[in-house]
DSSP file (Angstrom, degrees, kcal/mol; ACC not computed):
  #  RESIDUE AA STRUCTURE BP1 BP2  ACC     N-H-->O    O-->H-N    N-H-->O    O-->H-N    TCO  KAPPA ALPHA  PHI   PSI    X-CA   Y-CA   Z-CA
    1    1 A X     >        0   0    0      0, 0.0     4,-2.6     0, 0.0     5,-0.2   0.000 360.0 360.0 360.0 -43.2    0.0    0.0    0.0
    2    2 A X  H  >  +     0   0    0      1,-0.2     4,-2.5     2,-0.2     5,-0.2   0.915 360.0  51.6 -61.0 -42.5    2.8    2.4    0.9
    3    3 A X  H  > S+     0   0    0      1,-0.2     4,-2.2     2,-0.2    -1,-0.2   0.905 110.5  48.4 -61.2 -41.9    4.5    1.7   -2.5
    4    4 A X  H  > S+     0   0    0      2,-0.2     4,-2.6     1,-0.2    -1,-0.2   0.906 110.6  51.7 -63.6 -42.3    1.2    2.4   -4.3
    5    5 A X  H  X S+     0   0    0     -4,-2.6     4,-2.3     2,-0.2    -2,-0.2   0.910 109.6  48.9 -62.9 -43.0    0.7    5.7   -2.3
    6    6 A X  H  X S+     0   0    0     -4,-2.5     4,-2.2     2,-0.2    -1,-0.2   0.916 111.8  49.4 -62.8 -43.7    4.2    6.9   -3.2
    7    7 A X  H  X S+     0   0    0     -4,-2.2     4,-1.5     2,-0.2    -2,-0.2   0.915 109.8  52.0 -61.5 -43.6    3.6    6.1   -6.9
    8    8 A X  H  X S+     0   0    0     -4,-2.6     4,-0.5     1,-0.2     3,-0.4   0.934 110.9  47.0 -58.6 -47.6    0.3    7.9   -6.8
    9    9 A X  H >< S+     0   0    0     -4,-2.3     3,-0.9     1,-0.2    -1,-0.2   0.882 109.9  53.1 -64.1 -38.4    1.9   11.0   -5.3
   10   10 A X  H 3< S+     0   0    0     -4,-2.2    -1,-0.2     1,-0.2    -2,-0.2   0.785 112.1  45.2 -68.2 -27.0    4.8   11.0   -7.8
   11   11 A X  H 3< S+     0   0    0     -4,-1.5    -1,-0.2    -3,-0.4     2,-0.2   0.446  94.3 104.8 -95.3  -1.2    2.4   10.8  -10.8
   12   12 A X    <<  -     0   0    0     -3,-0.9     2,-0.4    -4,-0.5    35,-0.2  -0.529  50.7-160.1 -89.0 147.8    0.0   13.5   -9.6
   13   13 A X  E     -A   46   0A   0     33,-2.5    33,-2.5    -2,-0.2     2,-0.5  -0.958  13.9-147.5-117.7 142.5   -0.4   17.1  -10.7
   14   14 A X  E     +AB  45  57A   0     43,-0.8    43,-2.6    -2,-0.4     2,-0.3  -0.953  26.9 160.8-120.8 123.1   -2.1   19.6   -8.4
   15   15 A X  E     -AB  44  56A   0     29,-2.6    29,-2.6    -2,-0.5     2,-0.5  -0.933  39.7-140.9-138.5 155.6   -4.2   22.4   -9.8
   16   16 A X  E     +AB  43  55A   0     39,-2.5    38,-2.9    -2,-0.3    39,-1.6  -0.997  40.5 170.3-109.0 126.2   -6.8   25.0   -9.1
   17   17 A X  E     -A   42   0A   0     25,-2.9    25,-3.3    -2,-0.5    36,-0.1  -0.851  35.6 -96.0-130.1 164.5   -9.0   25.2  -12.1
   18   18 A X  E  >  -A   41   0A   0     34,-0.4     4,-2.5    -2,-0.3    23,-0.3  -0.396  35.3-113.0 -75.3 160.5  -12.3   26.9  -13.0
   19   19 A X  H  > S+     0   0    0     21,-2.3     4,-2.2     1,-0.2     5,-0.1   0.866 118.8  57.4 -59.3 -36.7  -15.5   24.9  -12.9
   20   20 A X  H  4 S+     0   0    0     20,-0.3     4,-0.5     2,-0.2    -1,-0.2   0.903 108.6  44.2 -63.8 -41.5  -15.7   25.2  -16.7
   21   21 A X  H >> S+     0   0    0      1,-0.2     3,-1.5     2,-0.2     4,-0.9   0.919 110.7  55.6 -67.4 -42.9  -12.3   23.5  -17.1
   22   22 A X  H >< S+     0   0    0     -4,-2.5     3,-0.8     1,-0.3    -2,-0.2   0.891 101.3  58.4 -55.0 -41.3  -13.3   20.9  -14.5
   23   23 A X  T 3< S+     0   0    0     -4,-2.2    -1,-0.3     1,-0.2    -2,-0.2   0.698 108.9  45.7 -63.9 -18.6  -16.3   20.0  -16.6
   24   24 A X  T <4 S+     0   0    0     -3,-1.5    -1,-0.2    -4,-0.5    -2,-0.2   0.589  92.9  92.9-101.8 -12.1  -14.2   19.2  -19.6
   25   25 A X  S << S-     0   0    0     -4,-0.9     2,-0.7    -3,-0.8     5,-0.1  -0.419  88.1 -93.5 -87.2 161.7  -11.4   17.1  -18.0
   26   26 A X    >   -     0   0    0      1,-0.2     3,-1.5    -2,-0.1    22,-0.2  -0.597  31.6-161.1 -73.7 109.6  -11.3   13.3  -17.7
   27   27 A X  G >  S+     0   0    0     -2,-0.7     3,-1.5     1,-0.3    -1,-0.2   0.744  84.5  70.4 -66.5 -24.0  -12.8   12.5  -14.3
   28   28 A X  G 3  S+     0   0    0      1,-0.3    -1,-0.3    63,-0.1    -2,-0.1   0.725  96.8  53.1 -65.7 -20.0  -11.2    9.0  -14.3
   29   29 A X  G <  S+     0   0    0     -3,-1.5    18,-1.9    17,-0.0     2,-0.4   0.383  88.2  97.9 -97.0   3.4   -7.8   10.6  -13.9
   30   30 A X  E <   +C   46   0A   0     -3,-1.5    16,-0.3    16,-0.2    62,-0.1  -0.755  41.1 175.5 -92.1 135.9   -8.7   12.7  -10.9
   31   31 A X  E    S+     0   0A   0     14,-3.2    59,-1.5    -2,-0.4     2,-0.3   0.648  71.2  23.2-109.9 -21.9   -7.8   11.4   -7.4
   32   32 A X  E     -C   45   0A   0     13,-1.2    13,-1.9    57,-0.2    -1,-0.4  -0.997  62.8-178.9-144.7 141.6   -8.9   14.3   -5.3
   33   33 A X  E     +C   44   0A   0     -2,-0.3     2,-0.3    11,-0.2    11,-0.2  -0.994   5.6 170.9-144.3 134.5  -11.4   17.1   -5.8
   34   34 A X  E     -C   43   0A   0      9,-2.1     9,-3.3    -2,-0.3     2,-0.2  -0.943  18.9-149.4-144.4 121.0  -12.5   20.1   -3.7
   35   35 A X  E     -C   42   0A   0     -2,-0.3     7,-0.2     7,-0.2     2,-0.1  -0.599  25.2-115.8 -81.7 147.7  -14.8   22.9   -4.8
   36   36 A X    >   -     0   0    0      5,-2.5     3,-1.5    -2,-0.2    38,-0.3  -0.360  38.2 -98.5 -72.0 167.9  -14.3   26.4   -3.3
   37   37 A X  T 3  S+     0   0    0     36,-2.5    37,-0.1     1,-0.3    -1,-0.1   0.809 125.1  53.2 -62.4 -30.6  -17.3   27.6   -1.3
   38   38 A X  T 3  S-     0   0    0     35,-0.5    -1,-0.3     1,-0.0    36,-0.1   0.654 105.8-129.2 -77.3 -15.0  -18.6   29.7   -4.2
   39   39 A X  S <  S+     0   0    0     -3,-1.5    -2,-0.1     2,-0.2     3,-0.1   0.638  81.4 106.3  77.1  14.1  -18.5   26.6   -6.5
   40   40 A X  S    S+     0   0    0      1,-0.1   -21,-2.3   -22,-0.1     2,-0.3   0.723  74.1  40.8 -98.7 -24.8  -16.5   28.5   -9.1
   41   41 A X  E     -A   18   0A   0    -23,-0.3    -5,-2.5   -22,-0.1     2,-0.4  -0.900  66.3-154.2-126.4 155.3  -13.1   27.0   -8.7
   42   42 A X  E     -AC  17  35A   0    -25,-3.3   -25,-2.9    -2,-0.3     2,-0.5  -0.993   9.0-146.9-134.8 131.4  -11.9   23.4   -8.1
   43   43 A X  E     +AC  16  34A   0     -9,-3.3    -9,-2.1    -2,-0.4     2,-0.4  -0.854  32.4 174.4 -90.9 127.7   -8.8   22.0   -6.5
   44   44 A X  E     -AC  15  33A   0    -29,-2.6   -29,-2.6    -2,-0.5     2,-0.5  -0.981  31.6-154.7-134.5 147.6   -7.8   18.7   -8.2
   45   45 A X  E     +AC  14  32A   0    -13,-1.9   -14,-3.2    -2,-0.4   -13,-1.2  -0.995  37.7 158.0-112.5 130.3   -5.1   16.2   -8.1
   46   46 A X  E     -AC  13  30A   0    -33,-2.5   -33,-2.5    -2,-0.5   -16,-0.2  -0.972  54.0-129.5-149.3 156.0   -4.9   14.4  -11.4
   47   47 A X  S    S+     0   0    0    -18,-1.9   -17,-0.1    -2,-0.3     2,-0.1   0.593  86.3  93.4 -82.5 -11.2   -2.5   12.5  -13.6
   48   48 A X  S    S-     0   0    0    -19,-0.3     2,-0.5   -22,-0.2    -2,-0.2  -0.391  78.5-125.2 -76.5 157.3   -3.5   14.8  -16.5
   49   49 A X        -     0   0    0     -2,-0.1     2,-0.6   -36,-0.0    -2,-0.1  -0.931  24.7-161.3-100.0 125.5   -1.6   17.9  -17.4
   50   50 A X        -     0   0    0     -2,-0.5     3,-0.5     1,-0.1    -4,-0.0  -0.936  12.1-174.1-113.8 116.4   -3.9   20.9  -17.5
   51   51 A X  S    S+     0   0    0     -2,-0.6     2,-0.4     1,-0.2    -1,-0.1   0.734  78.3  58.0 -80.7 -23.3   -2.6   23.9  -19.4
   52   52 A X  S    S+     0   0    0    -34,-0.0   -34,-0.4   -31,-0.0    -1,-0.2  -0.352  75.3 140.0-107.8  53.2   -5.4   26.3  -18.5
   53   53 A X        -     0   0    0     -3,-0.5   -36,-0.2    -2,-0.4     3,-0.1  -0.575  53.1-141.0 -92.5 157.9   -5.1   26.2  -14.7
   54   54 A X  S    S-     0   0    0    -38,-2.9     2,-0.3     1,-0.4   -37,-0.2   0.853  89.4  -1.8 -77.7 -40.4   -5.5   29.2  -12.3
   55   55 A X  E     -B   16   0A   0    -39,-1.6   -39,-2.5    -3,-0.0    -1,-0.4  -0.992  63.0-155.4-152.3 146.1   -2.7   27.8  -10.2
   56   56 A X  E     -B   15   0A   0     -2,-0.3     2,-0.3   -41,-0.2   -41,-0.2  -0.947  11.4-153.6-123.3 146.6   -0.4   24.8  -10.1
   57   57 A X  E     -B   14   0A   0    -43,-2.6   -43,-0.8    -2,-0.4     3,-0.1  -0.884  19.2-133.3-121.6 151.6    1.3   23.3   -7.1
   58   58 A X  S    S-     0   0    0     -2,-0.3     2,-0.3     1,-0.1    -1,-0.1   0.835  82.6 -19.3 -70.8 -34.2    4.5   21.3   -6.8
   59   59 A X  S  > S-     0   0    0    -46,-0.1     4,-1.8     1,-0.0    -1,-0.1  -0.934  75.6 -82.9-162.1 179.6    3.0   18.7   -4.5
   60   60 A X  H  > S+     0   0    0     -2,-0.3     4,-2.6     1,-0.2     5,-0.2   0.816 121.8  57.3 -68.3 -29.8    0.2   17.9   -2.1
   61   61 A X  H  > S+     0   0    0      2,-0.2     4,-2.3     1,-0.2    -1,-0.2   0.932 108.5  45.4 -65.5 -45.1    2.0   19.6    0.9
   62   62 A X  H  > S+     0   0    0      2,-0.2     4,-2.2     1,-0.2    -2,-0.2   0.866 112.6  53.0 -65.0 -35.7    2.2   22.9   -1.1
   63   63 A X  H  X S+     0   0    0     -4,-1.8     4,-2.5     2,-0.2     5,-0.2   0.946 110.5  45.4 -63.8 -49.5   -1.4   22.5   -2.1
   64   64 A X  H  X S+     0   0    0     -4,-2.6     4,-2.5     1,-0.2    16,-0.3   0.900 111.8  52.7 -62.4 -41.5   -2.6   22.0    1.5
   65   65 A X  H  X S+     0   0    0     -4,-2.3     4,-1.2     2,-0.2    -1,-0.2   0.919 111.4  46.4 -60.5 -44.6   -0.5   24.9    2.7
   66   66 A X  H >X S+     0   0    0     -4,-2.2     4,-1.3     2,-0.2     3,-0.6   0.956 113.4  47.2 -63.4 -50.8   -2.1   27.2    0.1
   67   67 A X  H 3< S+     0   0    0     -4,-2.5     3,-0.5     1,-0.3     7,-0.2   0.896 111.8  51.0 -60.5 -40.8   -5.7   26.1    0.7
   68   68 A X  H >< S+     0   0    0     -4,-2.5     3,-0.6     1,-0.2    -1,-0.3   0.759 106.4  56.1 -69.9 -23.1   -5.2   26.5    4.5
   69   69 A X  H << S+     0   0    0     -4,-1.2    -1,-0.2    -3,-0.6    -2,-0.2   0.766 120.0  29.4 -76.2 -26.2   -3.8   29.9    4.0
   70   70 A X  T >X S+     0   0    0     -4,-1.3     3,-2.2    -3,-0.5     4,-0.6  -0.107  80.3 139.9-119.7  33.2   -6.9   31.1    2.1
   71   71 A X  H X>> +     0   0    0     -3,-0.6     4,-2.5     1,-0.3     5,-0.9   0.689  57.2  72.8 -59.0 -23.2   -9.4   28.7    3.9
   72   72 A X  H 345S+     0   0    0      1,-0.2    -1,-0.3     4,-0.2     4,-0.2   0.837 103.6  43.4 -60.3 -29.7  -12.2   31.3    4.1
   73   73 A X  H <45S+     0   0    0     -3,-2.2   -36,-2.5    -6,-0.2   -35,-0.5   0.671 128.7  25.5 -84.7 -18.5  -12.6   30.8    0.4
   74   74 A X  H <<5S+     0   0    0     -4,-0.6    -2,-0.2    -3,-0.6    -3,-0.2   0.809 131.0  16.5-117.0 -44.5  -12.3   27.0    0.5
   75   75 A X  T ><5S-     0   0    0     -4,-2.5     3,-1.9    -8,-0.2    -3,-0.2   0.210  87.9-118.4-129.1  15.9  -13.2   25.3    3.7
   76   76 A X  T 3 <S-     0   0    0     -5,-0.9    -4,-0.2     1,-0.3     3,-0.1   0.879  87.1 -35.7  50.4  48.9  -15.2   27.8    5.8
   77   77 A X  T 3  S+     0   0    0     -6,-0.5    -1,-0.3     1,-0.3    -5,-0.1   0.310 120.2 103.1  91.4  -9.9  -12.7   28.0    8.6
   78   78 A X    <   -     0   0    0     -3,-1.9     2,-0.3    -7,-0.3    -1,-0.3  -0.003  65.0-117.3 -85.9-161.8  -11.7   24.3    8.5
   79   79 A X        -     0   0    0     -3,-0.1     2,-0.5    -4,-0.1    -1,-0.1  -0.921   2.0-139.3-135.8 162.6   -8.5   22.8    7.1
   80   80 A X        -     0   0    0     -2,-0.3     2,-0.2   -16,-0.3   -12,-0.2  -0.992  26.5-150.6-120.1 119.8   -7.4   20.5    4.3
   81   81 A X    >>  -     0   0    0     -2,-0.5     4,-1.5     1,-0.1     3,-0.7  -0.589  21.5-120.6 -90.9 152.2   -4.6   18.2    5.4
   82   82 A X  H 3> S+     0   0    0      1,-0.2     4,-2.2    -2,-0.2     5,-0.2   0.891 113.5  57.9 -56.5 -41.0   -2.0   16.8    3.1
   83   83 A X  H 3> S+     0   0    0      1,-0.2     4,-2.0     2,-0.2     5,-0.4   0.831 102.2  55.7 -62.1 -30.8   -3.0   13.2    4.0
   84   84 A X  H <> S+     0   0    0     -3,-0.7     4,-2.2     2,-0.2    -1,-0.2   0.931 109.1  45.5 -66.2 -44.1   -6.5   14.0    2.8
   85   85 A X  H  < S+     0   0    0     -4,-1.5    -2,-0.2     1,-0.2    -1,-0.2   0.879 117.7  45.6 -64.4 -37.2   -5.3   15.1   -0.6
   86   86 A X  H  < S+     0   0    0     -4,-2.2    -1,-0.2    -5,-0.2    -2,-0.2   0.776 127.4  21.6 -78.0 -27.2   -3.0   12.0   -0.8
   87   87 A X  H  < S+     0   0    0     -4,-2.0     2,-0.4    -5,-0.2    -3,-0.2   0.731  91.1  95.0-119.7 -26.9   -5.5    9.4    0.4
   88   88 A X     <  -     0   0    0     -4,-2.2     2,-0.5    -5,-0.4    -4,-0.0  -0.566  67.6-140.1 -73.4 125.6   -9.1   10.5   -0.1
   89   89 A X        -     0   0    0     -2,-0.4     2,-0.3   -57,-0.1   -57,-0.2  -0.725   6.3-130.2 -92.8 130.3  -10.3    9.1   -3.4
   90   90 A X        -     0   0    0    -59,-1.5     2,-0.6    -2,-0.5     3,-0.1  -0.577  13.9-153.8 -73.3 134.8  -12.5   11.1   -5.7
   91   91 A X    >   -     0   0    0     -2,-0.3     3,-2.0     1,-0.1     4,-0.3  -0.940   2.9-155.6-112.2 107.0  -15.6    9.2   -6.9
   92   92 A X  G >  S+     0   0    0     -2,-0.6     3,-1.8     1,-0.3     4,-0.1   0.781  86.3  69.6 -55.6 -30.6  -16.7   10.7  -10.3
   93   93 A X  G >  S+     0   0    0      1,-0.3     3,-1.4     2,-0.2    -1,-0.3   0.723  83.5  71.0 -63.6 -21.0  -20.3    9.6   -9.9
   94   94 A X  G <  S+     0   0    0     -3,-2.0    -1,-0.3     1,-0.3    -2,-0.2   0.717  97.5  51.6 -69.8 -17.5  -20.9   12.1   -7.1
   95   95 A X  G <         0   0    0     -3,-1.8    -1,-0.3    -4,-0.3    -2,-0.2   0.329 360.0 360.0 -99.5   7.2  -20.7   14.9   -9.7
   96   96 A X    <         0   0    0     -3,-1.4    -1,-0.2    -4,-0.1    -2,-0.1   0.459 360.0 360.0 -87.8 360.0  -23.3   13.4  -12.1
Protein backbone atom coordinates (compact mmCIF):
# COMPACT_ATOMS: atom_id res chain seq x y z
CA UNK A 1 0.00 0.00 0.00
CA UNK A 2 2.80 2.43 0.86
CA UNK A 3 4.45 1.72 -2.48
CA UNK A 4 1.17 2.43 -4.29
CA UNK A 5 0.73 5.65 -2.33
CA UNK A 6 4.23 6.86 -3.23
CA UNK A 7 3.62 6.06 -6.89
CA UNK A 8 0.31 7.92 -6.81
CA UNK A 9 1.92 11.03 -5.34
CA UNK A 10 4.79 10.98 -7.83
CA UNK A 11 2.41 10.85 -10.78
CA UNK A 12 0.02 13.54 -9.56
CA UNK A 13 -0.36 17.11 -10.73
CA UNK A 14 -2.07 19.58 -8.40
CA UNK A 15 -4.15 22.44 -9.77
CA UNK A 16 -6.81 25.00 -9.06
CA UNK A 17 -9.00 25.22 -12.15
CA UNK A 18 -12.28 26.86 -13.04
CA UNK A 19 -15.51 24.89 -12.87
CA UNK A 20 -15.71 25.20 -16.68
CA UNK A 21 -12.31 23.52 -17.11
CA UNK A 22 -13.26 20.88 -14.52
CA UNK A 23 -16.34 20.02 -16.56
CA UNK A 24 -14.15 19.18 -19.58
CA UNK A 25 -11.40 17.05 -18.02
CA UNK A 26 -11.32 13.26 -17.72
CA UNK A 27 -12.78 12.51 -14.29
CA UNK A 28 -11.24 9.02 -14.29
CA UNK A 29 -7.80 10.63 -13.90
CA UNK A 30 -8.73 12.71 -10.85
CA UNK A 31 -7.80 11.37 -7.43
CA UNK A 32 -8.91 14.31 -5.25
CA UNK A 33 -11.44 17.10 -5.82
CA UNK A 34 -12.53 20.08 -3.70
CA UNK A 35 -14.77 22.94 -4.83
CA UNK A 36 -14.31 26.38 -3.32
CA UNK A 37 -17.27 27.63 -1.30
CA UNK A 38 -18.56 29.72 -4.22
CA UNK A 39 -18.48 26.65 -6.49
CA UNK A 40 -16.53 28.54 -9.14
CA UNK A 41 -13.06 27.00 -8.74
CA UNK A 42 -11.93 23.44 -8.14
CA UNK A 43 -8.81 22.01 -6.53
CA UNK A 44 -7.84 18.74 -8.21
CA UNK A 45 -5.06 16.22 -8.10
CA UNK A 46 -4.89 14.44 -11.42
CA UNK A 47 -2.54 12.46 -13.61
CA UNK A 48 -3.48 14.77 -16.48
CA UNK A 49 -1.56 17.89 -17.42
CA UNK A 50 -3.87 20.90 -17.47
CA UNK A 51 -2.62 23.89 -19.38
CA UNK A 52 -5.40 26.28 -18.45
CA UNK A 53 -5.14 26.25 -14.67
CA UNK A 54 -5.49 29.19 -12.32
CA UNK A 55 -2.69 27.85 -10.16
CA UNK A 56 -0.41 24.81 -10.10
CA UNK A 57 1.34 23.33 -7.05
CA UNK A 58 4.53 21.29 -6.77
CA UNK A 59 3.04 18.66 -4.46
CA UNK A 60 0.22 17.87 -2.05
CA UNK A 61 2.00 19.60 0.85
CA UNK A 62 2.19 22.89 -1.05
CA UNK A 63 -1.44 22.46 -2.09
CA UNK A 64 -2.63 21.95 1.50
CA UNK A 65 -0.54 24.90 2.72
CA UNK A 66 -2.06 27.20 0.10
CA UNK A 67 -5.67 26.11 0.73
CA UNK A 68 -5.22 26.45 4.49
CA UNK A 69 -3.83 29.95 3.98
CA UNK A 70 -6.95 31.06 2.10
CA UNK A 71 -9.36 28.73 3.88
CA UNK A 72 -12.15 31.27 4.13
CA UNK A 73 -12.65 30.79 0.38
CA UNK A 74 -12.34 27.00 0.46
CA UNK A 75 -13.21 25.29 3.70
CA UNK A 76 -15.18 27.82 5.77
CA UNK A 77 -12.70 27.96 8.62
CA UNK A 78 -11.69 24.29 8.50
CA UNK A 79 -8.52 22.82 7.07
CA UNK A 80 -7.40 20.47 4.33
CA UNK A 81 -4.61 18.18 5.45
CA UNK A 82 -1.97 16.78 3.12
CA UNK A 83 -3.01 13.22 3.99
CA UNK A 84 -6.55 14.01 2.80
CA UNK A 85 -5.27 15.10 -0.62
CA UNK A 86 -3.02 12.03 -0.78
CA UNK A 87 -5.50 9.40 0.37
CA UNK A 88 -9.14 10.46 -0.10
CA UNK A 89 -10.32 9.06 -3.41
CA UNK A 90 -12.54 11.08 -5.71
CA UNK A 91 -15.62 9.22 -6.94
CA UNK A 92 -16.68 10.73 -10.31
CA UNK A 93 -20.28 9.61 -9.92
CA UNK A 94 -20.88 12.12 -7.10
CA UNK A 95 -20.72 14.93 -9.65
CA UNK A 96 -23.27 13.42 -12.05
